[in-house]
C-alpha positions, 0 to 999 in steps of 0.5 A, a space after each residue: 242734197 234733198 231727195 224728192 221723198 224728203 221734200 214731200 215728207 217735209 211738206 206734209 209735216 209742215 201742213 200737218 203742223 199748221 193744221 195742229 196749230 190752228 186747231 189748238 188756237 181755236 181750242 184755247 179761244 173757246 175754252 173757259 177763261 182763267 176766271 173759272 167761269 165756263 164759256 157760254 154757248 151761243 144760242 142758235 140765231 133762230 131761237 129768239 123770235 122777232 115780232 115785226 108788225 104783228 105782235 104775236 106772229 114770231 119770225 126768225 132773225 134770218 128773214 128780212 122785210 121786203 118793204 115794197 111788198 108789205 102792206 099793213 093796216 093799223 087800226 086804232 080799235 084792234 090789231 094790225 092786219 095786212 101782208 108782211 113780205 120777207 125773204 132770207 136764206 132759210 130752208 122751207 122745212 126749217 121754217 115750217 118747223 119754226 112756225 109750228 112751234 112759235 105760233 103755238 107758243 103765241 096761242 095760234 092753232 094750226 088749222 092746215 098745212 099744204 106742202 107742195 112737192 115742189 117749192 111752195 107751202 101754205 100754213 093756216 093758223 087761227 085765234 079766236 078773233 084772227 086768222 093767219 096765212 103763211 106762204 113759204 116759197 123757195 126760189 132762186 137760192 132764196 126763200 120768200 115768206 108772206 104772212 097775212 093776218 086778218 080779223 075774223 068776221 062773225 056771221 052777224 056782221 055778214 061774213 062767212 069766216 068763222 
């Protein structure tokens, strides 16, 4: 005849044995293969940038394009310009860090960063012949990003942007 204590101990032992079994299976799957080569580690998802329409504005893989809100003009004489709209489940602070590092690698210079205490941030970048504004907004468990790229206009062409 089993007592409640024996029944409880055998249940705890069973759960403990199952956890140990699962942990050992995952250990052997991630350990080096029998060929003698060490197991390769996966790189973080955001480490390899994508370059959608703008060839020198890196974007993390976690963001997907919102086609109905994207407006790109491709000129034969120069770089594409316009607004690229994206969304994904990425935190605002990680995107700010991503753009600071990634844009610098593509020779963009950070001009200003406006960080609202709420959910909005704006980053301004420049190159010798173009400007980029990145708007990051967290809303409804999703982060929305608008990347606007425009050419600079010299004073001799009648513009004030320099």
